[in-house]
N, C-alpha and C positions, 0 to 999 in steps of 0.2 A: 752244030753247038759251039765249033769254035768261032762261028758267024759273028751272035749272039751274044757272045763275052769279049770282041774286039769293040760291037758299039756298046756296050756297058761299059766300057775299059774309057771309050772316047766321047760318052756321054760324059761319065765322072770327070772326065780330066778336063772337057769344056767347063762342065759347072764351077768346078773349082776354080779358074783362069775367070768367071764375071764374079767371084765373092769380092766381096767388099771387104777395105783395108782400114783394122782399128787404126784413130790417128788419138784419139782419148777414151778412157772409161771413166765415168765418177760412179759413186755409189754414195748412199750417205741414208742418215732420217730424219734429218731436221734441213732446217735454213742453212742456204750457203750459198756464195758465189763462184764458181770455178776459175781455174787456171786457165791463161790463155788457151787457145789454141787455133790453130791455121789451116785453113782448109783450101781446097780450089772448087769450082764450080763443076759436076753437081757435087753434093754431099748425102748423106742420111742422118737422122737421129734415132737411136732403134732403143726405143725407153718401156724402162718394165716396172711398176707397181706395184708395192703388197703389202701388209699389215694385218694386224688383229684383230681389227675389225671389219664387217662388211659395210657398214654405213656411214663409219666415221672418217675414213683415211681423205687424205686431199692432196693432192701436186699442181702448180702451177710451177712453170717452166717459162723465161725470158730469154729472146739473145739480143746478148750488148753487143757492140762494138769497141773492143778490145781498150782501143786507145785512146778514142776520145769519150767512152762512157756511153754512147747515145742510146737510147734505146732502140732497137730495132723494133719489137712488136713481142705479145706473147705469145708464145709459138705453141703451147700445151696447158688446157686446163682438163683436170678430169678429177672428180668424188668415184671414183671406181679401180677395184684395182683392178691389173691387166698390164698390158702391152699394147705397143704400136710403133709406126713407123713412117717417118716425114723426110720428102724431100725437098730440099731448098736448090734453089737458080744459081743463088750468089753467094762468091769465095769471099774469104777474108779472114780477117783477125778478130777473134770473138770468146766473146765468155757466156757462161749461162747463168744467170740467177735462179735457185731454185727456193722456193717456197715449198712445205710439204708438214701436213698434219698428218698424225699417228700412224707414220708411212715408212717404208722402205722402199728404197727406189733405185735404180739404176740406168744410165744414160749413157749409148756408146756411141760416139762421133766416128761417121762410119766415109770412108771417102772412096768414090766411083768413080769408072770413066764415062765417059758422057755420051759413050755411045752403051751403056751398060743402062743408063736413065728409063728408057723406056721399058726395063723388067721390073722397075720395082714400081706398088701403088700405093699410096698411101692407106694403110691398113689401123685399126683397132679391135681388141680383142680385149672384152671383160668377161 
């Protein structure tokens, strides 16, 4: 029993040490451009979309290079409630341009270590 408890404690400790660190978190119900955030490679965007209607919600998120305003690319487009995780390989200073329709959204920018990136796979759940 002691060995099982010790193994469980070691597993929990190792999982906690692999947890992503939150850099910035954004929430809203409408359109906005977020504050600037700085990340190193690799990093994650953990997103959640909810709303009062099943078929009428929409969320578009574009990644913007913070100091130049350069459009890096559309990183999320969905018309369904749900959540997901997206991995990014390039660090820098960015902003997120959010366009939402009839939705409550949250975006969490998370820093991970290079050796952890294999543990994260893109996911979308609706």
